[in-house]
N, C-alpha and C positions, 0 to 999 in steps of 0.2 A: 434713697435709694443707692444698689449697690455701681460702684462702675462694671463693666461689662471689658472683655478682652479686650477691645476696640480703642474702650476709653482710658484704660492700663495703659498707666509711662514709665513704660518698661527703660526707654533710654534716661531718666533719671532714677528711676531702680539699678540698672547695670552703672550709672556712673557712680551711685551709692558707692556699690557692692567693691568696684577698681579702685575709689580712695580710700576704701578702711583695706581694700588686699594690700596694697602699694604701702598705704603705712604697715598696716601688719608685718609686710617682708622687709624692710627697713628698720625695724623692733628684731626682730629675728637676723639679718644680718650688723647692724652697728649698735644691739644691744639701744636703740634710742626711742627714751619713755617717753620726749618729745612727739616724738614722730609719733605714735602708735597711739594716745590721748589728743592729739590735733587732726591725724585723719578719722578719731572716733565719731569727736564730736564733729565736723564737716561732713562724715557721711552719715548721721544719725540726723542733720540738719538736710542733706542731699533727700533722704528718704522720703523725711516729714515733708516736703516741699516737693518732692512727686507724690505721694499719695494725697496732697489738695492739688495738683489739679492733675492727677486720675477723674476727681471728686468734680473738676470745675475746670474746662480747660484755659479759658484764662486767670487764673490765681495762682501766678508763677512769678509772685514777688523772692518768696525766698529761696529759691533755684535758684532765680535770677543775682540775687543778692550775693551769693556763697560761692556761687561759680564767678564772679565775678573779685570777688575778693582772692578766690583761687588763681585766678588767671591772671591777676597784679602781682599775685607771692611767686608762681611756677614761673611765670617770665621774666625775673630777677634772677632765679633762681638759673632759669638758663644761661640768661646774657651771660650770667659769671661764669657758668660751670661749661657750659655749650654742652653738655652730656643728654643726649634722647632720652636715658633712661634714669630716675623718675620726671626728670623737671620738665623735659620736650615733651613727654608722652602724656602728663595732665595739665599741662602748659594747653595741649590741639582740645585738650576732650573738655577744656575747661571753655575756648575759645567757641568748640562748637554750642557745646552750654549757652554759653553770655548769646549766642546770634540766635540760639532755637525758643529761647524761653525772652527775649529782648524782643521779638517778632510779637508773639504774643501778648506783652504787655504795650508795647507804645506802637505796632503798626496796625 
């Protein structure tokens, strides 16, 4: 059965898009190949996780663990730089994602 608009995980897909766009901006501004590669891989995994949760609400393991890894990475980056963009924004988005999908898994 195809998911209805009420079942589509818009947050997850938006998070994936923002993750990819952040990596693309990092590549354009700093010519960072590592940024575009890691952002692309993360965005693909997040989008895949969003597709899983769109089909089954409780199936949030993939997006939860990717978000947790991103949270750790960007929290460390933010602690070192205190820059809101991109580290602070990604840290907050990852935290929201960990809380959102963690509730589905563990509550």
